[in-house]
N, C-alpha and C positions, 0 to 999 in steps of 0.2 A: 616186535612183541614176542615175548617168550610163551611157550605152551601153557605153563601154569597161570600166567597172567590172563591169557585168552580164556582159559577154562573158568577162572574166577569171575571175569567180566560176564561170561555167559550165564553163570549161576546167579549173579546179581540181577541181570536183566530178566531172567526167568521168574524172579519174584515180583516183577512189576506187571500190572495188567496191560494188555495190548493197547488199550485206548490211551494209556498214559505215555506211551513211547512211540506211537506211530502218528506221523512219520518221524524218522530219525535222520540225523546228519552225521556222517563219519568224516571228521575233519583230519586232513593229512593222511588220506586213505591209501596212497600209492595205487598201483594198478590192480586189476582183477587177477592177473597172473601172480602178482606178489601175494595177494590174500589167499589164493587157492592152490598155488603151486610152490612158490618159494617158501612161504610160511603157511602151509595148509591148515594148521591149527586155528588160524584166525577165522577162516570160513567155517571150519568144522564146529568150533565151540561158540562162535558169536553169530555170524550172519546166516548160516544155514538154519539154525534153530529159530532165528527171528523170522525168516521167510516162511518156515513151516507153521508159524503161528499167525501168518498173515500180516506181519509188521512190515510196513513199507518204509523206504528211505533212500537217500542218495549218498554218494561218496564224493568227497571234494578234495582236491589237491592243487598245488600251485603248478604242477607239471601235467601236461596232457598225456593221456594213455588210455588203453582199453580198460573199461570198467570205471573210469573217472567221469562222473556225471556233471560236476561243476568244476571248471578249470579257472583258476585265478587266485590272486592275492586277496586275502580277507580284508586288507586295508584299502582295497580298491572299491569305490562305491558300487560299481557294476556287479562285482562279485557278491557284495552284501545284499544287493537288490535281488539276486538269484536266490540267495538263502532266505531272504524275507518272504519271497513268493512260496517257498517250500513250507514256511512256518513250522519248523521242527518242534516236536515235543520233547525230543531227546537229542543232545549233542554229545558225541564221543570225541574226546580230545586226549589221545593216548601218546605219551612219550614225546611231547612237543616242547614243554616248558624248559627243559634243559638245553634246548637248541636256540633260544631267543634271548636277546639282550634286554628287551623291555617286557618283563613279565606282566606288569600292570596293564600295558596296552593290550596284550593278548587276552588277559582276563576281562578287560572291558569289552572287547569284541565278542567274546563268548557270551557275556551278559546280554549284549545287544541282539544276539541271535535268538534268544528265548523270550517267550511271553511268560507272564506270571503263571506259576504252576508247572512250568517246564522243568525237565531234569537235565543235569549236566554230570557226566561221568568223566573224571580226569585221573590219569595215572602218570606218575613221574618216578624214575628210579630213586630209590632210597639208599641202597648200597650197591654200587655198580661201577664198572670200569669206565674210563674215558672212552667215548665213542663220538667221533667227529661227524657231523652231518649238517652243514659243513663245520659247525663249531659245537663245542660242549662247554657250557658255562659252569659246570660242576654244581649246578643247582640240584640238591638232593634233599628235598623238604620232608618234614614230618607231616602227618595228616593235618595237624593244627596249623602249621605254616602254610600248607597248600590252601586250606579253607580260608585263611586270612585274606587271600587274594580276592575273595568273593563275599564281601560283607552283606550283599543283598540276598544271600541264599541261606537256607537251613540245611543241616546235615542229615541225610537219610542213613547212610552207611559210611564208615571210614575205617581204614586199617593199613597195616603194613604186611604185605604178602611175602613169605619166604619162598625161595626157589632152590634150584640145584647149585652146586659149586662148579667152578671151571673144570676141575678134575672129573667130576661126574659127567659133564658134557663131553669131554674128550673121550672118556672110556665108552660112552654110549655111541659116539659117532665113529670111533676108530678102533676100538678094542684095545687090549693091553699093549700089543706090539706096535700098533699104529700110534698110540699115545706116547710111547717111549721114543719112537722115531721123531715125532713132532717136537717133543721137548728137547731132543738132541739138536735138531735143526735150529730151534729157538736159541739154544745156548751159543751156537755159532753166530746167529744174527745179533746177539746181545752187544757185540762190539762194532756193529755197523753204524757208528755215530755219524758218518758222513751222509747218511740218508735223512738226517734232520730229526730234531726233537719231536716234532709233530708225529712222524712215522714211528719213532721209538716208543713214545708213550702209548700210541694206539695199539702197538703190538704187545708190549710187555706189561702194561698196567693191569691187565686182567689176571696176571699171575698172583696178584695180591688176593685173589678170590679162589686160589687153587683149592683151599680147604674150608673157606667160609662161604656161606650161601649168598647169592644175589638176593636183593629184596626190592620190592616195588611199593611205593606209596599210592593209595587209591582213595578217592572220595566220590561218593554219589551225593549230589546236592539237588535241592529243589528251589527254584526261584520263588521268592515271596510275592 
């Protein structure tokens, strides 16, 4: 999750009453270290403000780790039983739909996690490079296309959030000199075709965003 996305999510959630979103479920959460150290903006903009308001919730992921409260596959009845016991009023599903082959099945599971009146916040890249985790289906929906996966929900908020460019990210992280060195090394790697198309795309596709901004589609929905 990118910093601007985390900030926008935090702003959306701040507009909802605590009673509307507590408890929440953060699906595909990764570990606590990921949320607070690897990508500290996630905790800074989303979960720390929620905790400060007294909003309770759990983090769920298919992989075990520190800070993962519910471990398991959401298509496993035992995992769904754990989620049903939580009875979340808000489910966060961020940047998952581009990594699954059956989007309708995932949407159905998300529907089943919520009771009427519950909120669902979904984000998916709209203009973004290939990023394998372990696959990327290239699903880059508009808000309308994303909302269509949830016919039993009404739209509270929806939009496309612009972000930085790849060049801006490089300059912020490495400075001018470091950016030039990075791009020179990439020029050499451009001809390493023996490493496979999967690796090649993952490394070089982002250069298409050198001067154009990344964008994220987001929808906040309420179950009817």
